Each structure stands twice: as C-alpha cells, then as structure tokens.
C-alpha positions in Angstrom: 113.5 104.2 101.8 112.1 107.5 103.2 108.9 105.8 104.3 111.0 103.0 105.9 113.1 105.5 107.8 110.0 107.3 109.0 108.5 104.0 110.2 111.7 103.1 112.1 111.7 106.6 113.7 108.1 106.3 114.7 108.5 102.9 116.2 111.7 104.0 118.0 109.7 106.8 119.6 107.6 104.2 121.4 110.6 102.6 123.1 110.2 105.3 125.8 107.6 104.0 128.4 106.2 107.4 129.1 105.7 108.1 125.4 104.2 104.6 124.9 101.7 105.2 127.7 100.6 108.6 126.2 100.3 107.2 122.7 98.2 104.3 123.9 95.9 106.7 125.7 95.5 109.1 122.8 95.0 106.2 120.3 92.2 104.7 122.4 90.1 107.9 122.6 87.2 108.5 120.2 88.0 112.3 119.9 91.2 114.5 120.1 92.5 115.1 123.7 94.3 118.0 125.2 97.6 117.9 127.0 95.9 118.3 130.3 93.5 115.4 129.6 96.3 113.2 128.6 98.4 114.1 131.6 95.6 113.6 134.1 94.5 110.3 132.6 98.0 108.8 132.6 99.3 110.4 135.8 102.1 112.1 134.0 103.2 115.7 134.8 101.8 118.2 132.4 105.2 119.5 131.3 106.3 115.9 130.6 103.1 115.2 128.7 103.6 118.3 126.6 107.2 117.2 125.7 106.3 113.6 124.8 103.1 114.4 122.9 104.9 116.9 120.8 107.7 114.4 120.2 105.1 111.8 119.1 103.7 114.3 116.7 107.1 115.2 115.3 107.7 111.4 114.7 104.5 111.0 112.8 102.5 109.0 115.3 100.1 111.8 116.4 98.4 114.7 114.6 97.2 117.9 116.3 94.8 120.8 116.0 93.7 123.7 118.2 90.3 124.3 119.7 88.7 126.2 122.6 87.8 123.6 125.1 85.3 125.9 126.9 83.0 125.9 123.8 82.9 129.7 124.0 84.2 132.1 121.4 85.1 135.8 121.3 86.7 137.9 124.0 87.2 136.1 127.3 86.9 132.7 125.7 90.6 131.9 126.4 93.3 130.7 124.1 92.7 127.6 122.0 94.2 124.4 123.4 96.3 122.0 121.4 94.6 118.6 121.0 96.1 115.3 119.8 94.8 112.3 117.9 96.3 109.2 116.4 97.8 109.8 113.0 96.0 107.9 110.1 99.4 106.9 108.7 100.3 103.2 109.0 103.6 102.5 110.8 105.1 99.1 110.1 108.6 97.8 109.9 109.9 94.3 109.1 113.5 93.3 108.8 114.3 92.4 106.2 111.7 94.5 104.3 108.5 92.8 103.1 105.9 94.1 100.7 102.8 92.0 101.6 100.5 95.0 101.2 101.7 95.5 97.6 101.3 91.7 96.8 97.8 91.8 98.2 96.9 94.9 96.2 98.2 93.4 93.0 96.5 90.1 93.5 93.2 91.7 94.5 93.3 93.9 91.4 94.2 90.9 89.3 91.2 88.9 90.6 88.8 91.7 90.0 90.1 92.3 86.5 89.9 88.5 85.8 86.3 88.4 87.0 85.4 91.3 84.8 87.2 90.3 81.6 87.5 86.5 81.8 91.3 86.6 81.4 93.2 84.2 83.6 94.1 85.8 86.9 97.8 84.8 86.8 98.0 86.5 83.3 96.4 89.7 84.6 98.7 89.6 87.7 101.8 89.4 85.5 100.6 92.4 83.5 99.9 94.5 86.6 103.2 93.5 88.3 105.1 94.4 85.1 103.3 97.8 84.8 104.1 98.5 88.5 107.8 97.7 87.9 107.8 99.8 84.8 106.5 102.8 86.8 109.3 102.3 89.3 111.9 102.3 86.5 110.3 105.3 84.8 110.4 107.3 88.0 114.1 106.4 88.5 115.1 107.4 84.9 113.0 110.6 85.0 112.8 110.6 81.2 116.6 110.1 80.7 117.5 106.7 79.4 120.8 105.1 80.7 123.7 105.6 78.3 124.9 102.0 78.3 124.2 98.6 79.7 126.3 98.8 82.8 124.6 102.1 83.7 121.2 100.5 83.1 122.1 97.6 85.4 123.4 100.0 88.1 120.1 101.9 88.0 118.1 98.7 88.2 120.2 97.8 91.3 119.4 101.2 92.8 115.6 100.8 92.2 115.5 97.3 93.6 117.6 98.2 96.6 115.2 101.0 97.4 112.3 98.5 97.4 113.9 96.0 99.7 115.4 93.4 97.3 119.0 93.8 98.8 120.9 93.4 95.5 124.3 91.6 95.7 126.9 91.4 92.9 128.5 88.0 92.2 130.5 86.9 89.3 129.0 89.5 86.9 125.4 88.9 87.9 123.1 90.5 90.4 121.5 88.3 93.0 118.7 89.6 95.2 119.3 88.6 98.8 115.8 89.4 100.0 112.4 88.5 98.6 109.9 91.1 99.6 107.2 88.5 99.3 109.0 85.8 101.4 106.1 84.3 103.3 104.0 84.2 100.2 106.8 82.6 98.2 107.1 79.8 100.8 103.4 79.0 100.5 102.8 79.8 96.8 106.3 79.6 95.2 105.3 79.7 91.6 102.8 82.5 92.1 105.3 84.7 94.0 108.2 84.0 91.6 106.0 84.8 88.6 105.0 88.1 90.2 108.6 88.9 91.1 109.9 88.1 87.6 107.2 90.3 86.0 107.8 93.2 88.4 111.5 93.2 88.0 111.1 92.7 84.2 109.0 95.9 84.3 111.9 97.8 85.9 114.1 96.4 83.2 111.7 97.5 80.4 111.9 101.1 81.6 115.7 101.1 81.1 115.5 100.6 77.3 117.4 100.4 75.1 119.8 98.8 77.5 117.4 96.6 79.4 119.1 94.4 82.0 118.5 90.7 81.4 116.3 88.8 84.0 116.0 85.1 84.6 114.5 82.8 87.1 117.0 81.0 89.4 115.0 79.7 92.4 116.8 79.5 95.7 115.1 79.3 99.1 117.7 81.6 100.6 116.9 84.6 98.3 114.7 86.1 95.6 114.2 83.8 92.6 115.2 86.5 90.0 118.8 87.1 88.9 119.8 90.1 86.7 122.7 90.7 84.4 123.7 93.5 82.0 122.3 93.6 78.5 124.2 91.9 75.8 125.6 95.2 74.5 127.7 95.6 77.6 130.9 94.9 75.7 
C-alpha cells in the first residue's frame, strides 16, 4: 500500500505542466543537470525551476547530488551546484491494482526451474506462488499466530487487501472483487487461477493452526478464489 501511495503521489506530481516539462527534460539527459541548465533549456524562470525540481525530487521522481560545475576545486572554485537526474524507481499505477510484474517473475522462475530439474512448469509455479503467499502471511503474523479462526480470516483479509485483491464479505465467505492478474486470467484462465489459488493458499498456510479455507469459484467479474474461516470457528 505504501508503494502504491508513493506511485500515485509521483504521477500526481506530473499533472502540473511546468513540472511535467522539467521532468521530461531531465529524464532525457544522459547526465545530471543543474537548475540553471533545466531552466534555460525549458524556458522556465530559475526560481520556478528550483521549486518544481525540488518537488519532483520530494515525490520520488528525481534524485539529486551536488557537484562543482566549473571542474575546479579548492578556494575560489565556488559552491557546489545541485544536479538532478531521473530516479531509478519505477512509477506505475493501475486501477484496480494489477500485479503483472509479480506474475511474470513467478512464471519466469518456474520456467527456469522446470528446465533445470525437469519438473512440470505448472507444478513449479504452484510451489513458488505458495511460497510467496506464505512469506506474505509470515510477515503479517510477525511470529505470532492468530488466536482463533475468525482472527486468522481477518488477518488473511488484511494481507490480501494490501495486495490489491479487494476482499468483500458476503454470507460468511470472503470474495475477492479484484484479480491482480486480470488480463492474464482472461487469456490463460486455468494458469492464472491455479497461481492465485496457490498464492492465497500460501497466505492461509502461514496462519496455522487456524488456516482459512480456500476454494476455487470462478467468476469473470472477480478473482476465482473464495475464502472462509477454518472449521474450528464455532
């Protein structure tokens, strides 16, 4: 959620046309540029350029350092100037949230492992997705297991909500209104649903001994996985 908020802030910063112009100029340069260089190249007043460049830096779109532009050092060399360059961080927002980078990484790792070991790629993908989900659950529990089945289900809802699944309660079950792998699921439904079930099953595994139950319930309007509290809920 923090990364998503950061991305929204970063993209929002580019709504301002002056800021957008400065960002495009800085991003296109092969080396860091000073405020004066950016102002001169874009026709923006230096004091405006300074304000907007610093705002772009604060919002994570630019990074900065200091250097003496004269190339001299020692007394008389002048004060170092602040220089800007594009941040290496990726900024991307999709609404609703999507996780295609995660899907690509899991599938690439599965293919590589399959080629190395001879195990079927889909089997390896399930293992990797389940391990990833278990890591998410382990991080959420921080070594402290939920005390009962409702608490475990609530924690699973929190984890899945943080990762874009948009959980919704309905008649004692939890439906997931958003599939983070939506486009993939449209083209390769069985593959995406298998990966989703394994990942969410991994989250459930981490909540032992009150692991929420997971089942496939395909529906084109939402994620294919449905959760419910473990049988010990009563």
